[in-house]
C-alpha positions in Angstrom: -24.0 51.9 -84.0 -27.1 53.2 -82.0 -30.5 51.9 -82.9 -33.1 54.6 -83.6 -35.8 54.2 -80.9 -39.4 54.7 -82.1 -42.0 56.5 -79.9 -44.8 54.4 -81.3 -45.9 51.2 -79.5 -43.8 52.0 -76.4 -40.4 52.2 -78.2 -40.5 48.6 -79.4 -38.5 47.7 -82.6 -40.0 48.3 -86.0 -40.5 44.6 -86.7 -42.4 44.0 -83.4 -44.4 47.1 -84.0 -45.5 45.9 -87.4 -46.4 42.5 -86.1 -48.5 44.2 -83.4 -50.1 46.5 -85.9 -51.1 43.5 -88.1 -53.1 42.0 -85.4 -56.4 44.0 -85.3 -57.1 43.7 -81.5 -53.6 44.5 -80.4 -53.4 47.5 -82.8 -56.7 48.8 -81.5 -55.8 48.3 -77.9 -52.3 49.7 -78.1 -53.7 52.7 -80.1 -56.1 53.4 -77.3 -53.5 53.0 -74.6 -50.8 55.2 -76.3 -53.3 58.0 -76.8 -54.6 57.7 -73.2 -50.9 57.8 -72.0 -50.4 61.0 -74.0 -53.6 62.5 -72.5 -55.3 62.8 -75.9 -58.8 61.9 -74.8 -60.6 62.9 -78.0 -58.2 60.7 -79.9 -59.0 57.8 -77.4 -62.8 58.2 -78.1 -62.2 58.3 -82.0 -60.0 55.1 -81.7 -62.6 53.3 -79.6 -65.5 54.0 -82.0 -63.6 54.3 -85.4 -60.7 52.0 -84.6 -61.2 49.6 -87.5 -60.7 52.4 -90.2 -57.8 53.8 -88.3 -56.3 50.3 -88.0 -55.9 50.2 -91.8 -54.3 53.5 -92.0 -52.0 52.6 -89.0 -50.9 49.4 -90.6 -50.0 51.1 -93.9 -48.2 53.9 -92.0 -46.3 51.4 -89.8 -45.1 49.4 -92.8 -44.1 52.4 -94.9 -43.0 55.0 -92.4 -42.3 52.9 -89.2 -44.7 55.0 -87.0 -48.4 55.0 -86.4 -50.7 57.8 -87.7 -51.1 60.7 -85.2 -54.7 61.9 -85.8 -54.7 64.5 -83.0 
């Protein structure tokens, strides 16, 4: 049975992604890196300055949906 690959947090498993989302610094850093990798520079700036609020939303979304919130 094939495992569904997630596009969030570099295609890591859901459990690893949830663990990384729980740790505030890793969630913030990975959020910035993934948006920069996608070329979404406005989202990078928003994550740099409003990362703590978005961290709470990302954590909730990662646990419930298995993916991080795509703001832009």
